[in-house]
N, C-alpha and C positions, 0 to 999 in steps of 0.2 A: 597811600598805596592801595589800601583796601577799597577806597572810594573809586579809584580808576578802574579796577577790575570789575566792580559792580556795573559801572557804566558800559564797559565793553560787553558784558553779558547781556545787558538790556538792549544794546544796539544790535547784537546778533539775533535776538528774538524778533526784533522789529523788522530786520531785513528779511528773514525767512517768511514771516507772516504776510509780507507785502506781495509775495509771489502767488499766482494762481497755478497750483502744481499741475504738471502734465501739459499736453498740447492744448492750444486755445481752440482748435476746431479739428474734428475727427471724421466728419462725413460731409457729403454734399455732392454736387455735380460740377465737373470742370471741363474745360475745352482745350484742345490742342493749341499750343503757343501762348496760352493764357498764363499769367503770373499769379502765384498764390503765396502770401506771406504767412509764416507760421511762427508763433511765440511759444516758448516752453518755460513753464514754471518749475524750478528745481526743487527736489525734495530735501537736499542737504547742501550745506555751504561749501563752496569751492569744489564742487564735483565736476567731473568731465562727462561729456556726452558724445555719443556717436549717432550721426543722423544718416539715414539711407532713404532713397526714394525709388519707386517703381513707376515707370512711364514718364519720367522727367529727369531734369538735372537741377543742381543748385547753381544759381547764377554766379556766385562768387568764385567757383572753381570749375564750372561746366562739367561736373562729375555727378555720379549717382550716390556719392557718400562723402561725408565730412567726419573725420576722426579726431578724437581728443580735443574737443573744443569746449571752451567755457562760454561761448557766445550763445545766447538764448533766443536769438531771432535769425531766421534764414528765409530766403526767397527761393521758390521753386518755379521753374518754367516747365510746363507739361509739353513734352516733345513727341510722345508716341501718338501716331494717328490711329493706331488700333488699340482699343481699350484692352489692357492686359488682362490675362486670366485672373480672376479675383478682383479686378478693378485697379484704378490708380491708387498708389499707397505710399504713405510716409511713415517712417518708424524712428523713434528716439529711444536709445538705451542710455540710462544715466547710471554712472558708477559711483556709488556711495561707499564709505569704508566697510560697511557690513552687509550691504544689500545692493542689488542691481534692479533698477526700475525700468520696465519696458512699456512704452506707450506707442500706439499706432493709430492711424486714421486711414480709412478707405473711402474712395470717391468714385462715383460713376462718371461715365462720359455724359456730356450734356445732350448728346443725341440719344434717342431711345435705343435700348439694347434688345436684340432679338432673344427672347427668353426660350422659346421652343417652337418646333414645327411638328404638327401631328396630322393624323388622318381625319380628324374631326374636332371633337371637344378638347378642352385643355388637357384633360387627363387620358386622352386616347393615345395609342401607340405612336411612336415616331418612326415607324417603319411600315412597309406594305409589300405584300407579295402579289405581283401581277402575273397572270397566266402567260406562259410562253405563247407567242404569236399574237397576243391581244394588243390592239392599238386603240382600244376604247379610252376615252379621256379619263385622266386621274386627277382628282381634286384633293388638295391638301390645304392646311391652314397654318398661318404663322401668327404667333402671339408675341407682341413687342411690348416690353416693359415701359409703362408710362409712370416713371418715378418722379418724385418731386425734383424740380430743377431742370427736367428735360425740356428741350425745345419743343414747340408745337410740331406735331408730325406733319410732314409735307407730302408731296405727291409721291406715291409708291414707285412709279416708273423712274423717277429721276433720283431717288435717294437710296436704292437698294441694289446690291450686287448679287446676281443669281448664278449658281453653278448647276449644270444639268448633266445627267448621264449621257453617254455618247448617243447621238442620233435623236435625242429627245428635244422637244421645243415647248415654249410657253405660249399657251393660247390666250390666256387672260389673267389679269391681276386686279383685284378689286378690294377696296376698303369696306369692311363690314360693320365698323363701329367699335365701341369700347365695351369690354366685358370685364367683370370682376371675379377673381378666383382667390380664395384664401386671403381676402382683404387687400389684394393688389389689383390695380387697374392695368389692363392690357389693350393696346390697339390690336384689332383682329383683321387679318388679310386673308382672302381666299385666292388661291393660285390654281389655275386649271392647266394641266400639262398634257401634251400629246406624246404618247410613248413611241419609242422605236419597237419593232416587233420582237426583238430578241435581247437587246442590251439591258444591263442593270447598272446600278451604281448609286451615288449619293446626289441628292438635291441639296444644295447649300445656299444659305442666305445670310447676308449681313447688311447693316445699315451703313451707308457711305455719305451721310449728310455733311455738308460743309459746316465747319465751326470756326468762327473768327477768320473766315476766308481760306481755311485749310481743311482738306478732307480728314475727317476723323471717323474711323471704322469701329463698329460695334463688334462684339464677339461673333464669330461665324458659327452658325448652327447647321446641323445636318439632319436630313430625313433619308433613311436608307430604303432603297428600292431593290427588291430581289425578284427573280423570275421563278415562279412555281410551275410544276408540270400542268399542262392543260388537261381537261377532262376527256382524255381519249377513250373511245369505246369501240368494241369489236362488233361488226355487223355481219349477219349471216343467219341461216336457218337454225331453228331450235331442234330439228330432228334430222339425223343423218342415217340414211338407208344404204348409201353407197359412198358417194364422194360429194362434198360440199366445198364451196369457196367462201373463205372468211376474209375480212379486211379491216384495216384501220386506215382511214383517209385523213391525213394531216400533212401539210407541206413543210411543217417544222420538225417532223420526226426524221432523225438522221440515221437510225439503225433499228433493225427488227430481229428478234429471235423468238421462234414459235415453238410451243410444246403442246402435248395433248394428254388426255387420260389413256390408260393402257388399252382400251378397246378401239383406239383411233391411232392414226399416224399421219405425219405430214408427207404427202405423196409428191408435192411439187411446190415451188415458190418460197422455200425457206429463205429467210433474209430479205424478203420483199414485203410490201404492204398488203398483198393479196395471195396467201398460200391456199393450196387445195388440201383438204383433210379427208381421209378415207377410212371407212369402217373396216376393221380387220376380220369381220365375220365371226368373232368370238366375244363372249361376255356382253350380250346386249344389256342395256340398262343405262344408268346415269353416266354422263361423261362431261368433258369440258375441253375447250380450246383456250390456250393462254398465250399472251404476247408479252415479251419484255422489250421495251423500247427505250431509246435515248433520243433527246431532242436537241435542237440547235441552241438552246439556252443553257446547256451544260447539265441538265438533269439526266440521270442515267438509271437503269434498272427500274423503270416504271412498269409495273406489272398490272395487266388487265386480264380478267378472266370472264369467259362466257360459258355458262352452264347449259348443256344441251342433253338430249336423249339420243341413244344410239341403238338402231336395230328395232326388231319387232318387240312387242310388249314382254316384259319379264315380271311375272307376278307369282305370288303364292296365296292360297286361300287360308284365312284365319277364322277360327270359330270352334265350338265344341265338337269333339269327335263322337260323343254319346249324347243323345237327346231323349226326352220322354215323349210318349205318344201325345199328339194333339197339343203340344206345348211349343209354340214357335220360338225359334232361336235366330240370332243375327249372325251373318257371315260377311266377311269383308275381303277385299283384295289389298294386299300390302303394296306399297310403292305406286299407288295409282295416281296418275295425273294426266292431263289432256295430251301430253306428248307421248306418254307411254301407250295409252289406249284411248283412242277417240271414241271407241264403241266397246261396251262390255255386254256380253250375252250370258245369262244364267240358265241352267237347265239341270235335270236330274236323270238318273238312269232308270227310274221307275216312277209310275204314277202314284205310288205309295209315299213318295217324298215330294210334297207340294212346295213350289218355289214361287215367292212373290218378289219380283225384281224392283229395287229402288236404287239404281246405280249411284255410286259404286258398291252398294251393299245389297244383300238379299235376305229375306225373311223365309225361313225354312220350317215346315211343319211335317212331322211323320204321321201318316194315317194308318200305318200298320207296323208291327214289329219287324225287324230285319235290318240288313246292312245294304246301304245304297251309296251310289256315287253322286256327289254334288259337282257339277261342271261349270266352269267359268271360262269364257272365250274372250280374250282381249284382242282388239283389232286396231292397228294404226296403218299409216301409209306404207310401212315397211313389210307388213304381213300380219298374220294372226297366229295366236298360240292358245291352245286349250289346256286348262289345268283341272285335275280331278282331285276330289277330296272325299275320303271314305267316312260315311256317317252311319252310326249304329243306333237304331231306335229300340227302346225297351218300354215295357209297361211299368210306369212308376206309381200306379195307384189308380185313383179316379181318373177316368178318361173323359174328356169333354170335347165338344165341337162348338166353336164359336162362329156364328154367321149372322149377317154377312160381315166380312172383314176385308176391306174397310167398311164401316157402317155409317148410316146417315141418321135416321130417326130412332130405329129400334135395333137392339142387339139380342140375339137369341143364343142362350147357352144350353146345349143339349148334353146330358150325361149318358155315356154310351155303355157303361158296364155296371149299371146299377140295377139290382134285382130285388131290393127290399128298401123299405124306408130307413132302416138302420144304416144302410150303405150310402145314403145320400150325404153330401157335404153339409156342413152346418151354415156356412156363410160364404157369400161372394162379395168381394170388395173391388171397386174400380178406382185405380189410383193414377194420377198424372205421372208422366215419365220421370219427373224430377222432384217428386214429393212422396212422403210416407202417409199423407193424410188423404183418405179416400173421398171421392166426390159423390159416390153412391155406394150404399151397403144394402145387400139383400139377405134376409134370414130365410134360407132355403127350407129348412124343416118346418118353420112356422107357416111358410107358404103352402106346404103339402100336408099340413096337420089335418085338415078336413077334406082334402082332395084325394081321389083314388090315384094310386101310383100305376101308371101304364108303362108301356115299353118306351125305353129311352126318354125318361121324363126331362122336361126342359123348363128354363126360366127365361121370361122375356123382360128385358130391361129397356126402359124408355130413356134414350140419351139425346133427345132432340135439343134440350136446352143446355147441354153441357158444351163448353167451348171446344172448338175443333182442335185436334192435335193427336199426339201419341199417348196412349194409356196402357196400363197393365191390369189384367183381370186376375185377381188372386182368389183361389178356391181353398177354403179351410175346412178341416175336420175338427171335431170337438176337442178342446184342450190342446190343440197344436198351435204353436206360435209361428211356425213357418207354413206357407201354403203348400198343399200337396199338388197343386197345379198352378202354373203361371203362364198366362197367354198375353201376347202383345196385340193390342187393338188400335186400329187407326180410325179416328172419327173425321169424316170429311164432308 
């Protein structure tokens, strides 16, 4: 009896070890109507299995599943002409006393599967926004998986099914060759489309190559086409003196709504493509005209703005209200631009306030103490406005007169209120506009050490070899770190 039990145990081990556990094949490429035979090696003795198939049927029962079977070999006929999402698939569940084993195999179709459609390279977007109204050609690219077992790719025209947005058409389709991405080979096709002016939708593509005499379809891939707002722009003048007409001209705009800045109003043409805009005779200055439009492609509230200037110039003068004698200062007009003032004229209320105009700024020098008005007149096509600015000149110490200014070869510095050698400045420095390092230094007292001091002593500086530009003349007294006089000098 003991001998018989031992033999049975040995036989059991031998039977299990003769199986190749699991499915005999789990990948590859199959064709519609093709038969595939699968063998399964069980993990435990006398177990039952459940077989299921996607994209085909078992020939013995013409069904997609077989339950509670001890049979380890089954034949599948692949029936789906469209490659299922995730591929053709077979799955076996084996029910052992303490564990369930799950084994599956996935198969591609033998026709190449469309992997993706993009606007260019393999990793480019699978969508494109085409401006509303545009009928310019659109070029996209299809990448078709060249997997092992695939049939050789045939003629594009005869083997692919194309879907287009309404009103679109295909101009050309051409094979571009094989490209490799991430270790996979792909057939690459270029497709040129002729858009409809306003419609959007999906471009779709799938392979419909015949396999075993029956059409077998690959997964369908999509390329999404939307319609963006076109680059609409407002045309019309940049200066409004009374009434101007503005417009947006585009045949695909379906509605208009116009608005303006507070110094303008829409006097006629609201809701059309060409309204009239009128200056309300208050608040001259910056303004705008704005349009909110909708188009025939379904885009709405598309806002376009045109910045303009309204009325005569509106300025104010900026600069110091107090200046030192013979020490030039800079003044400017705020908000100046070509539309506000095409011409700017500077002047003063007295000859004691010298004005050098370098529009839109002015260099002002007081020649005598007192209070004077600096005047600036701005002129444009709508009129002229003069602005006044009160400037007070005081004696800040050593007075000097620099001439000529602008200067060419020589620069003469005359000291106007010096009556003794002790009252002379110690040093004159000539500094570039954007530097603290002087390009020329004159020791004034050393110059006059052996010279007789006359009326209004002066220093002549040779500036012939100094680069042309804007400089500042600093006059220093002994032991003072800041200049007692600072004059702006132009070398030309």
